[in-house]
N, C-alpha and C positions, 0 to 999 in steps of 0.2 A: 467421446468422453476425454475432455482436457484435464490434466492434474496440475495443481499448484501446491508447493510446499514452502511454507514460511519458516523462517529461522532468525535468530539474532536478538529476541526479546530478552529482557531481564529487568532488574530493579535498579534504579538510579536515583540520585538526589536531584531536587529541582535545579535547573541550570545545567545538568548533565546532558550527555550525547549518547546516542545508539544508532547503529546502522542495521537495519533490517534487510534480509535477502529473500527473494521469491524465485524459486527454481521452478521452470515450466518447461514446456516442449517449444521447439524452433518453430513449429507450425502456429502455436498459439501467440508467440511474440511477433510473428510477421503477420498474422490475420486479425487479431483482436486488439483493440485499445485495452491496456491494463490498468486497473484501479488498484490502490491501496484504500481500504476503508477500515473502520474500526467500530467497535461495539462495547460500550460500558455497561455495568449492570443496571437494569431498569431503564436503559435508554435504547431508542432505535439505531440501526446501523447508520453510520455517517460516512459518506465518501469523502476522502481527505486530499487524494492526489490521483492524477490520471496521465499517462503517456500514450500518444497516438501511435498506432501500428505503422502508418504509412510514412510519416515524416518526423516523428519523435517529439511532436509539440507537447508541451506540459502544461498541467493546469493544477491549481491548488485551491483548497477552501480558504476563506478568509481567516479562519482560526488558526492555520498553519502556515500561511504565506509568509516568506522571509524567515522561517525557521527551519522547514523540511525541504528536501530536495529529492526529486524522483529522478532516476537514470536507469538506463539499461545497457546490458552487455550481450550483444548477439552471439559472439564466439562461445559464451558459456550458458546461453539461454536463462539468463538471469536479469530481474528487475531488483533495483535497490531503492530503500527509502533511507536517506540520511536525516536524522532527527537531532536538532540542535536546540539549545536553550528550552530544555523540556519543562513542562509545567505539571503540577499535580492533575489538571484537568485532561491532560493527555493520557492518563491512565486508562487502558482498555485492552481488549484482544484486538490485535491488528491482523487483517486478511489481505491477500492479494487475489486478484482474479478478474472476471469480467462482470460488468454491472451496465450493460448497455456500452454504447461508445462514450468518448469523452464529451461529446456535444449533446447527449441526452437521448439519443436514438436507441431503441431496444434491440437486443439480439434474441433470437428465438429462445435461446437458453443461456443461464448464467452459470459460471463455474468459479468456485473458490476453495481455498485449503481449509486446514484444521485451525489455523491462526497461531499466532504466537503472542504471548502475555508481555505487555509493558507496564511497569508499575513505577510511578514517580511519586516519591515521598521522602520526608526526613527521617 
């Protein structure tokens, strides 16, 4: 059982920024590719970013590329998501965890946390 704990969400105006944190275990950070994904009311879960366990290669969905940056700090067992130029359509609960690897191959089990709410509105 791997645990993921998200924090850093909040309410911001359009164009604002937030930095989300994902605390996990050293094992998870080194063994699993880690995703940030989100889910808005009435919509399916959407993967927005991923960082590879082996080499740190990063991936982004078209909707966030150029605005969001994923990074990791192995010393603190933490993955970050820096979100800039936020839009109302970014409003969702954001989760970190596993959802297969970054290339689409499945893991036997997926793990994720309770999520953190991001609200972008005037």
